[in-house]
N, C-alpha and C positions, 0 to 999 in steps of 0.2 A: 636255287632252295639252299644251295650249301651256304652260300653269302648269308643268309636271314639266320639260319642255326649255329654260325660261327661268329654272329653279332650278339645275339642271344648267349653265349658259352664265353665269350670274352668280356661280355658287359655282366656278369652274372648278378652283381649288386640290384642292379635294376631291374634285373629280370624276376629275382627273387622276390623284393620288392613288391611288384606287380603279383607274383603270385599270393603272397601276404595277405596282399589288399581283395586278391578276390578269393581267398578263404574268409576272410572278417565280413565282405560284403555279404559273403554266400550265408555267414552263420546269422548277420545280421538278417538277410532278405527271409530266413527261414522261421525266424521270432515273429516277423511282422506279417507274413502270409497269411492269408485267410484259411480257414481250417473248415473242411466241411466232409460229410461223408460222402453222398454222389455228386458230381459235377454239375455244375450251374447249367444247365441246358435251356435253349430256347425250346418251347413244342411249337409246332406249326399250328395252332387251333385258334381259331375265338370263336365265340357265340354272342347271339343278340337274343337276349329275354325279353320277353314282351308278357304284361300281364293283364287280366280284364277282370275283376273277382265274380264269380259265378259262371262265367262262359262254358259252354260244354264244348266237351274234344272236339264236336264236329265243328260248331262254330269256329271254337279257335282254330282249328285248321283252316276254314274257308277264309274268314274274315279278319285271320292275322298271320298263319303261315304263308298262304299262297301270297299274298302282295309283297310279304318280305322277301320271298324266294324268288318272286319275280324281279325284285330290282338286284339281290347279289348274284344273280346268277352270271350277270353281264360282267362281275369281276375278274381279273385276270390272276391266272397263277393259284385259282379253287382246284385242290385235288379233287377233294369230296365234301358235299353239302347233305347235313343229317336235320332233321326237322322233327322237332315231338310237341304234340298237343296234347293238354290235360286240361281237367278241371280248373278254370281260373288262370293257365298259364301256356304258355308256349315257347318254344323257343328253334333256333336254327345254328347250328354250328358249324363251320367253316373248316376244312383241314387244308393248308398250302402245301404247295410243293416244298421242297426243300430248300434251302438256300433263300426264302423270300426273307424280304426287308420289313422288320415287326413294325416299326415306327411308318413306313408308308403304307403298308399293309391295315393299320389301325385307322389312320386316316380316310383312307378309301372306303373303309367299312362304315365311319361316320357317316360321311357323304352320302352313301346309298342308304343307309338307315333312315336320314333326315328326308332324303327322296320323298324313301316309302311312308313317312310319317302321316301325309295327309291322305292317305288309303287305309288307314288304320281308322277302326271306330274310335272317334271323340270321346268317348268314355274309358277309354284302355288307357295305361297309363305308358308316359314317355318311355318308348324301347331304350334297354341298357346295353353296350357294346361291353362285351369283359375281354381281357387278354389272360389267356393260361399262362404263368410264367411258374416256374419252379422253386425259384428264389422268394416269391412271397408266399409258398407252403410254409404252414406250420410246421417251428424247429421243438416247441415246445408245449404238451398239453399238460393243464395242471388243474384236477379235479377238486371239487368243494361240496363236502357230503356232511349230512350230519344231520339229527331228529329236528329240524327246524323247518317252519312255514315256507313253502317256495318262493314267496313275495319276499322274506327276508333274505332267503339264499341267493335271490336275484339281484338284490339292492347292495348286498356285500361284493358278488360278481363285478356289478358296475362300480363300485367304488375302487378294487381291486384293477378293474383296468384301466380306470384313468391313472393313478400311479404307475403302472407298466407302463403303459404309454408313454411316461415323463420321461424312461429311459432312452437315452438317445439312439440307440444300437436299436430298440425297438421300432418297428414300422406299423404296426396295429395288431389289438388284440381281439378276437372275437367271443361270443359267448357260446357255447353250445347248449342247449336246453334255455337257453333263452326267452321270455313269448314279448309278443308285441303288448303296451299299454293302450288300455282302452278305458273310455269313460261310459260306464252302460247305464241306460235310462230304463228303469224297468216300470211296466204302466199294466193295467189290466185293461183287455180289451173290450170289457162292458164298460168300465169307466170312459174310455175315448169313444163308444158309442153315445153315450149316456151323453157327453159333453158333443157329440156330432162333430168331431174331430177328423178331419181330412187328412190323408199323409202327406199330400202334396202341399197343403195349407201347413203342415208343420213344418217340412224342408223348408219352405220360403219365410216363414215367421223367424225359424233359427239363425238363418242363412244372413238375412237381412240386418239381424241383431247381432251378428258377430264381423264387424267391418271394421277395419282401421280406415278411419276419417280423416284425411289430411285437409284440416280445417283453417291452414295457414296464419298467417298473421294480423293484428290490426295497428296501423300506423294511427295515432289520436294528435299529432303533432307534439304534442310536449312527452311522447315516449313510443317506444313499439314494443309492443304486447303480444307474445306469441300464444295462439289460441289452440287448444286441444279437446277435441270431443273423443273421450277413452271408451271405444266399444269392442274392442276384441276380448273374447273369454280367458280371463287367466285363472278361475279356480273354481270348484264347485257352486260357491254362493252364487257366481256369476249367472252359473247355468240353472239354479233353483230359481232364480229371480225372472228366467227368460217366461214373456207372456205367451200363452196358448190359445186363451179364446177370450174374447171383450163381448161382453153382453150389459150395455148399458153402460152403468158406471162400474160395474163388476170386472174384474180381471179375472181369469185363472192362470197361475202357473204351474212350472214342474213342480215346485213344491207340495200343490194341492193333488196334485194324479199321480204323480209319480216317487218312485225310492233311487237315487241316484247311489251309485258306485265304482272307486276306482278300482281296477281289477284286470285281468288280463284277456286276450282273445282267448276261444276255445282252445284247449290243447291242441297240436300237432303228434304228441309222443311223450312220452315220459323218460326220465334219464334217472338211472344210479349208479353209484358207486361203490364196489364190495356189499350192496344190499342196500347201502344209505342213499336216499333221495339225494340228488348232486345238478351241479351245473360245472361246465368243462371251460378253463380260458386256455383258448389257444392263440399261442404268442407266435408272430412272426417277423423277421428280423429282416433290417434294410440290406439291399444288396452290397456286398463288398464287408459286412461287418463279421467280424470273426465270432462264428456260432458258439464256441468254447465260455469266450468272453461275455457274451451278450446274455447266456442262458445264467453265467454263474450271478451275474448282477441282477440278473428277476430272482432267482432264490435266494440272493440276500437281502432284496426286499418282500419276499416272500416269510422268511425267516423273521424279520422286525415285525411283521405284520400279524404273525401269528397268535402272540401273547395278548394281543388288543381283538380278536377276533371271539365272540361269545362262545362261551361253554358248549364242546360237542362238534365242533366244528373240526373236520379232518381236512391236510392238504396231501393231496396224492398226486404223484408223477404218473401220469398214463402212458404218454409219450416224449421222452428227452434223446435229444438226438447227439447232444454233447457227448452223454456216457458212451454210445454207439462210437461216436467218431473217435473220443478220447482214448476207449479197448482199442480199434483198428488200427490208430495211428499208432499205437504202441504194439500191437503185434506186427503189422509190417516193419517199423522200425528195428522191431529185434531182428524179423528177418534178414534186414539191410547189414546189419551189424554181422547176423552170423554169416551171411554169404561173404562178407568183407572177410571176417575173419579166416574163414574156409579159404581163400581166395589167398591171403597171408602167408598162411599154415604151408601151404604146396608149395608157394615161390619159397619159401625160408628153408624149406628140405630139398629145395633142388637147386639154386641159383645162390644161397648165400645170406648171409643177414643184412648184408648192405645194399646188394640188389633188391632186396626184398622189403627194406625200408623205403627204398626211394621208389620202387613200383609202387608200393603200399601207398604212398603219399601222393600218386596221381588220379588214385580213386576217390578220397575225399577232395582232391584237387577239380575233378569235374564236376563230382556231385555237387558242391558249391558254386560253380561257377552256373553248374544247369540253372539250381535254383535261384540263384541272383536275374538271371535272365526270365525263367519262369512267372518268377514275382513281377519283373521288369515289365511284361508284357500283360501283366492284369491277369494270369491264371490263378488257382487257388489250388491248396492242398488239401488233395482228396486222394480215395484208394486209386484209381487209374492212375495218379501221378506216383504216386508210392510205387505201385506195382511195376510201372516203367521202372524206377530207380532200381528196383530189384532183378530185373529182366537185362538193365544193364551192368549190373556190377559186375556179371564175370567177363563182358563185352568190352568194359570199358579199359581193360589190362592187356588188351589182345597186340593194339600198336608197340604199349612200352616193354611187352614181354618179347616181341618181336627184336626193337631196338637195342635194348638191354642182354639179351640172349648174344646178340653179335658184336655190342660192343666189349662183353665179357669173352669170347674168342678174339676180340683185336686186343685185350688187356694181357691175355697169356701169351701171346704171339710177341710180347714186348711193346708195344705202342704207348705213347704216354696217356693218362686219362683223357685230356680234352683231346688227342688227337683221335683214341679210340671212340669215344661217342660223339663226335663230330661226323669222322668216316662212318660210324654203325646209322645215324640219323641220317645221312645223306644217301646211304647205299640201299637204305628201305624206305625212305622218305615217299618213291612213286608207287613202290607194293600195298604200303600202308596207307595212303593217300585212296590207291584205287581199291582198296577193300573196303576202307572204310565209305567212300562212296557208292559202292556197292549196296553197301548197307542200309546206306540213307535211299537211295534208288528204292529200294523195296518199300521205306516205311513212307515214302514221297506220297504216292498214291492215296494214302489211306487217311491224307488230311483231307480228301476229298468226298469221303464216305457223306454222302446224303442221308437224310432223316434224323429222326431223337437217336438212332443207335447209333448212328454217327456222331452227331456232336456228341453222343454220351463218351464213345471212343477215342473220338479224335487226339484227347490227352497224350493218350499212349505212346503214338506215333510221331507227336510233337515234343512231349518229353526225351522221348529214345534219340531224335534227330540232334536238338540240344545238346544234351549231353555226349553221344558220340561226337560232335562239332569241338566240344570242350575238351574230350578225350585226346584228338587229334593234335590241340596242341600242347598238350601235357604231353605226349610221347615228343612231340617233335621239338619242343621249344625247353621246355621245363625241366623234362626229365634230362636231356642232354646236359642243360646249366648244372645240375645237381649233381651229375655224375662227372663233371670236368674238375670240381671242386678236389677230388683226389689228389693226395701227394705221392703217390706211386709213383715208382721209376718205372723206364722201359725194360724188364728184364723180364725176359722169356720165362714163362711157370709150366706147369703138367698139364698138359692136355684137359679139356672137361669131358669126365667119365658119365656117361648116361646109363642108369640102369637099365638092364634088358637089351643093348643095344647089338650086342651080337646074335641073339638070339632072333633080334627082327630082321638083321641083315641077309641071316641063313636064310630065314623064310621069303623075304625079297626076294633075293636072287634066284631061289628054286620058284617063284611066281613070275620074275622076270623071262625065265627061259621059257614061258608057256602061257606067254599074255591074252592068248586067245580062248583058251582053255578056262585061265581067271576070270575073263568077262564071260563066258557060258555059265559057270556056275555062280558068280554074282546075280547072273538075271535069273537064273534059277531059284536062289534063295530069295531076292525078291519075290517072285511069282508063289512060291510056297506062304511067306508071310501077308502077300495079297489074300490066296485062298484060304489061310488061318483065320483072320481078322474078318473074310466074309461068312465065315462058319462059327465065330466065336465072339463076334462083336456084341457090344453094348448097348445098340442102337441110338438113336438121333436125336439131338434137342436143340432148342434155339439159344437156350442162355443157362448157364450153369444153377442147380437146385440147390439152395443155399439154407442153412437152419436157420430159421428166423427166430427173430425176439418177440414176435409179438403173433398172433391171428385171430380169427373172428369166425362168429358160429352165426351165421345167418339163418334164422327160424324163418320157416314159409307156412303159411295156413290160407285155406282159400275160404270163400263165403264173404257178406256182409256184413263184418264182424263190426265193431265198434272200436274206439281206441281203448275202450278201457277193457274191452273182452280182449283184443291185442296184446295190451299190456299181461292181463293176468295169465295168458296163453305162454309168454316170454316170463313171466316171475317163475312160472312150474319149471320150468326148464332151466333157469336160474338158479333156482332152491336146489337141483338136482347138481349143479357142477359146482358148488361153492364148496370151500374146505380142501380145493386139491393143493395140495403142497408146492406144486410146480407153477404154481399162477401167484404172482404175487399183487396185483391189480385186476379187477373184475369191472369193467365197464359196460352197461347193458342200457341198452336206449330201444325203444319201441316208436312206431313210425301210425301214424294214422293213415299216411299214403308214402309209399314210399320213392325216394328220387329215381331219375334216369339212370343213376348207373347200376341199378341193382334190379332185380326182379319185380315183376308188378305185385307179386303174391309174399315179396319180404314183410313181414311183421314186424321183426325187429333183427338188434343184432346184438351178440355178447363178443365184447371185444377183450382179450386178455392178455396180459402182459406179465411174460414167462420170468423166470427167474435165470440165472444166467446161463451158458449154454453147458458150463460145466460142471454144473449141479443136478441136472435134472436128464429126464429120460430124452430121445428126439421127440420132435415136433409129430411125427407120425405114430408114434407108441401112444403118444400124450391125446391125439386126435382118436386113436381106437376107444380109449379108456373113458372120454367125451360121448362119441356116440353109442358105446356099449351101456351107460348110468342111463340115456333119455332113449332109448330105443321103445322101450313101451308106452310113451306118451302119445295117446290117441290126436288125431288132428295135424300134427304138425311135420313138416319134415325138413331136415339138417343139414347143412352144409359147410363144410369146414373149411373155410379159407386161410392161405399162409401168409406172412405178409412178403409183398412182391417185392424182389431186388433185382436191381438194375433198371433198363429202358422199357421192358415188358410190363406187362398187367394185364390182369382179366384171365377169362379161359381161353386154351390153347385151341379149340374149335370154334371157329365162325363160320356160320353158313346164312347169308339173306339170299330172301326170295322176293322177286320185287313183281307186283303187278297193278291191274286197276280193279279189280273185282275182289271185294273182302273174302267173298265165299268162297273163289277160285284159290287164293291165298290160305286161307284157313284149311282148304282139302290137303292143298300141295303141302303145308306144315306137318297133319296128320300121317300124311304119306312117308315123309321124310323121318321123323322121329319113330315111326314103327319100323322102318328100316334100319334104323342106327339100333335100334335093342334088336335086333332079329341078330343082329350082325357081332352082337355086344363089343368090349372094348372103350365102348363111351359112359363116362358117368356124369352126374347129375345134369343130365340135360334140360335143357329152359329154353323157353321162348316166350316174345313179349308182345303177344296175342292180348286183347282183353279178357281180364277174367271172367267168368259166368259170376254172374248177378242181376239184380234189378235196381230201375230207378224211376221214380216218379215223373210223370210229366202231366203237367197242369195246361190243358188244349182251352185257349180260349175261342168261345163262338163270338168272333167281331161285331155281327150284327146283333145280336143279342145284347152285347152289351153295352153298345152304343145307343141302344133303345133307353137303355138308363142311366144313360150321359158317363158311362165306365169306359174304361180303355185296357189295353194290355200295361201300360205302364202303371196304374194305379193297381193291377192284379199284382205287379214285381213287388211293387213297395210293399202290400199288405203282407206278400209272401214271405221277404226278407224278413218281417218282424218273428216268425216262427222259427226261420235257420239263423244266418249271421247278425240278423240286423240291419237297421236301416240306418244307414249314413246320414245325420245332419249335418256333422260340421268337424273339424278339428282345433285343438288350439294346442299351445307349447306352455305348458305348468313348467315352475323352477328347477322343477328335480328331474326333468326328463330331456334328453338330448335330442329327438326328434317329434316329429308333430304326434299327437294323440288323437284318436278318432274319437268323436260323441257318436254312439250309435245308441237309439231307441228299441227296444225289443219285448217279448212277453217273459214273463218270469218261467222258468225252466220247467214246472209243471203244465204249461200250455203248450211246450213244444213239440209236437209230435205230430202224426200223419193224420190224422185224425182232426186237430186240428185243422188244417188246411181245409177241410170242407166246412167246418164251422164258422170260417170268417165272413165278414161282411166289413161292405164298403159303403161308407156315407156319399152316396150322392144325390142330385138333384131330386131325387125321387125318393129320399130319406134311405135310413140301412138298408142295404139289399143284399143277401146272403151273395157268398161268391158260389153257391152251387147253382144257382140262374143261370148262369152263363160261363161255368169253367167246368169241366170233365176231369176228373183225377184215375189216370189212368196207369197200371204197371207196365213198362217195357226193358227188354234186356240193356243189361250197363254197357256202357262205353268206357274203357278204361283210358289210356295215353294210346294215341296215334301214332304212327313212327313212319318218317320219307326220307330215302335216301335220293341224292339228286333228281330231286322234284316226281317222284312217283311212292306209292303206298308200300311201305317193305316191311316184312317181319323177320326177326334175326332169332337165327337158333344156335345156342351156345351149350359146350359142351366141354367136361374136363373128361383127358386120357386117364382109363386105368391102367393099374399099376400092372406091369407086364408087357404093356402095350405100347407102340409107337403109333407119333402122330402122323407120319407122312404114311404109315403103313394100313393104318387103319382109314384113311381119307383115299387112298386108291384103293382099299375093297370096297368102300362105299359106294364111291363110280363105278365101280365094278358091278355093282350088286342087281343093276338091272331094275333100278328104282323110275319109274316114269312119272312127270311131273304134266298138271294139265296145260293144256296151251294156253299162251299168253303170258305164265311165271316163267321168270327169269333166275338161275340161279348162279351166284357169286361165291366164292370162298376166299374167306377173310382172315382177319385174326392172326396166329402165328404163324399159320402156313405161308401166308401171304408176306407176313416179314422175313419170314427163312428164304422165300425165293428171291425177295429185294434183297437182303442181305448177301446169299451165296450169288447172285449174279453180280454184285458190285465186288464182292472178293474176286470173282474170278477175273473179272475185268483187271481189277488191280493189280492182281498176279501177272496176267498177258505184261499190260503198261509197264511192272516191276521188269519183267525179263526182256522187255524190248530196251528200256532205259539201261541195265546191265550187261547185255549186247553190246550196247555201245560204248560204255567204259571199256568192257574188257576186248574188243576189237581196239581201240583206241590206246590199250595197255600191251597186248599182243603182236597187234598187226598180224593176226593169224586166226581164221575162221573156224580152225579145226581146235585151236586149245580152248576158244572160246565156245565153241560147242561143247568140247568136254567139262569144262568148268559148271556150263548151265546143264549138264546131263544127272551132276551131283546133286544138282536141286531136285530132280525128277527123284532120283536114285531115294534121297532121303527118306520121302514119303513113306517107303516101307518102315523106317524106323518111327515115324510119326506114330504108325498104324501099330507097330508094336509094343512103344509106349503106353497107348492108350488100354492095349490088351493087358498087359501086365499090373497097370495101376488099376483095372478094374473100369476106365472111366467111357462114358459116352461118346460120342462127335458129335461135340460141340459146334454148330455152324458157326457162331460168332467166332469161340476161340478158339476153336481147333482152327476153323479159316486164315487167322490172325496170326496163329503159330505158326501154318505152314509157310505163311507170306514173311515172319520174323525170322524165320530158319531159312530162308533163302538166302537170305542176306547175311546170317552168320556162316552158313555152309562156304560160301566162296573166299571166303577170308583167308584159308589156310591152305586152299587149291592156288589162290592168286599168288601167294609168296613162295609155296613149291615151285608150280612153273616158271616164275619168276627164276629161282637158283637154276634150276633145269637149264633153262635157254642161257643162264652166262655160262654153265658148265660145258656145254656144248659149243658157247662160243668160244672157250678156251681150249677145244679140240679133242674134247673127250668123246669117245663112240656113244650113241645112244645110251645100251646098257649100263656102262659104266656111271654114265652123268645121270640115269635114274638112280642108281643103286645109291650114288655117292649122294642125290637130293635126298632122299629118303632118310637117308642116316644123318644127314648134316641137319633137315628139318624135323625130325623125329622130336625133341625136346620144344622147338616150340612151338608144334603143332600140339602134341599131347597137354601141353600147359595151357595154350587159349581155351581148349576144348573143354579140359576136364574144371577149369576155373570158370567157363559158363556155365557148366553142368552141375557144379558145386554149389555155384549161388545160387540155381533153381533149388536144389534137393531140398532146402525146406516145405517149399511149397509142393512139390513132387507127392512127399512125404506125410501132408499135413501136418506136419511139425511145426511148433512155435517156439523157439529156445531165446528167453530171457538170461541173457549172460552176464547182466548185471545183479538179478536177485540172487543165487542163479534158478530159473522153474524151466522145468520143460511140459508144454502143453501136448496135447492131439488131439487133429480135427477142430479146429478155431474156425468159427464162421469166415472171419479175414482169410483164409489159406484156403477154403473152400471157394472163394473166387475163382482162382486161378490154378487149380489141381489141374484142368483138363489142357490148358495153353501151356503151363510149364513141364506136363509130362509128354506134349506134344514137340515140344521142343528140345527135351532134355534128350528122347529117345530118339528122334529122328536126328540130332547132333552126333549122338555116340554111335550112332547105325554110319551116319558121314565122317566121321574122323575115320572108322576102321578103312572106308570107300578110299579116302584121300591119302591113308598111307599105304594102303596094299594096291588100289585100282589103279589109280591115277598114273603111279608109275608103270603101270602096265602097261594104260591106253597109252603113254607117251613114245612107251617102245614101239606099241603095235604101229602107231602113226607114222614112226620115223622108216621101222622095217621094209613100212609098203612103200613109202615115196619114190617115184620113180628120178627124182633130182633132187637138188638141196634146196630148190626152190620151193619157198610155203605158199600156200593160198592166200 
């Protein structure tokens, strides 16, 4: 090691040139690295969607879901299989184990789907396999609204979609609120009856006259002629001229009996932006594209298009991730600069200007070298990476401080600069390497954190490891090179004076005479802190609760409501909440039928985009205002959902009940919900059972129908005229990107339940009323059916009321004595399962880290006792973690505090390693144990305090929730970017402060206690 250090110092020009290249490369990498809010994680979920228009949920489960499940259940690596069946649609969702290969899994799923296709009904659409990818989620939502007709708004949105997709960085644009085009043929049933037109005959006539005929070519010998038979429908005139009935020489066409119009399919909901009808353009970027630059280009295009739009059309940005990212990047960069500044001020005050400048240069050196490597391996600049930089801001200088402090002593003793720095770097190289590698050993297991949370958080240990390795090179290579350039002579100078050294020396000497009593007093203090935390703690949570930028209000109502009635209820709620000054955009959307991500009784959603966090009240206060304004609206229930940050999502309580009997499942659900209400602490309880309602069933007497020359198909065709229309064919007009259905249906005033009983069929026996062989009866309505791992399942979800904890409420529910019917299995999922999984991994990672650290420490000290002494400091420092959480009013976050304890383990051992190494050297020089321990404490006081205080100071902006902009200058309190990391920072800062006292006071006493009890000089 000495040869390497000396080579770098004596070839200072090459070494410093390499340092400059690292800095320049890091600056360039920071400019080029893609920037985003959350890390791009691979969600281990795929789903297969199947569609068959008009199919009932029961038939969908029997004919679509079960055959698909049968094939997919043989896939390897599937953790959970969830299926749903609703009217006209079915889906099977597959959740894979962590660490799955997305490409391989996608290929295997597609192969299984192809195999299952033959088992599905021929009328069903082709199954589609979807891969969930966070990188493809929208990064910008643009709302177009105004007093225009729906068709005009949709056409404007489609033109803008084509323009935006022309931007290279944009992957795709989806139009929220767009509706499918349809060519609607309105016919009077009496006219059809008069002409004796049969529905099957109608379908065959249109199909046979809408064909692409490949006529070929004719070679006459004198030339080759292409022959074409135009037969594909291209416009409305082609449809109007289609023949329906031929009687002698007379031909009846659609133009004679029907009204044609190009329109949209029946609405599945309505959308409004700030009270005006609207549509939303959802823009997704390509993987690896810079989100800030991509959105800037989209906004520039929209700014150019704004003057060309019709008067009254407004463009609003409902969701803009670039603004969030720019704000978060600015806040976190301010915290990085603040941390570095505080560290430099401390070093300047204690070590002088020249050493402070050199040590200070190692911080940007390690930062930019780390960023260069991060960019090279394909990482993005996100909130996790930025916090990792803040976390290591104080740790990066630990090695540099230790080396420079010893070099400063050598300079005071009269050594030349090159000798002083080479000797200091060589002497401290192995302690610095050992302390760095013990820290790396702590973070290394976190790289293998499974699941979505692990993929989300793995950027932190990776960034810390990279930057710490870079700091090692800075401390042992580049810093001695810079220090060796000094021209000072080898003249001894006054010894270094450490403020408070005499007081510390007297205290430590008193404690060293009573090492056993010191240990007992420390254990008593730790027990007191644990008891205090058990009494006054602030609860447990999975992930930090962050002040959101947006929120949504889910409006729930029950009953067989039409989409227009649902929209009227939503309008009432919307009207009450319009005009809130803290809301800059209000996006309202009603649903004819809620999707699988929401409760079945959700009729609409109000999406609120809040003003900046420092200009408004907290979201909880806004929530209370909204609920108070809408409390007296009858028939609706409102549920406030804040924007979910981090890898979690949904309600924290999720309980699944599985069984084979629907009645038993419903009874079990009622019992469990009643128990939750009786216990209290659960809010917004919901389950996914079918809502009460009525459906009409047309039961066909097949025998009677056969006598009339009818069948089930002809009845179904007649019924479709009243409902969605009978699909005759499809065509592709010039102005449409997809095929447009051609549907024949009855006029609006004929579409009613009564009309179903008045329909007639044209049969060989003439016009026959359906009532002759069809019975119309009401029946209980079946909504969406849910299955998990092949069994019918009901899921109960709930929030935790304020003042209660998730783990405590679930334990109380389990002890409440609620009994479930036989054959019903209960599974607790949701946030509780995620908490248990995360806690289990973090515990395992902590044990693995301790084993790795033990190996490194035994190698360093060749002593089991001294190794155990260092490791005990980690256990004792957990009391400081709890004290930090208590003092800062933070709850115990499973993810953040768990990572904080693991990170603290690596930081705590550093000072102990250097201190014990110095003690061993003094003992080897012949000092007795007490003198060696006393001199060790006094020699290491300055570097121990400096390394600890620099790390704590680097975290203080996050601990206090302070955002300091040194360039503006300005001061912000409680920014959302700091709320992310308050728990983790409080844990590390509290634990490190407590551990530093243990290092300076308890560790020397433990060394003396061991030496006084050894029977001989031989170490274990």
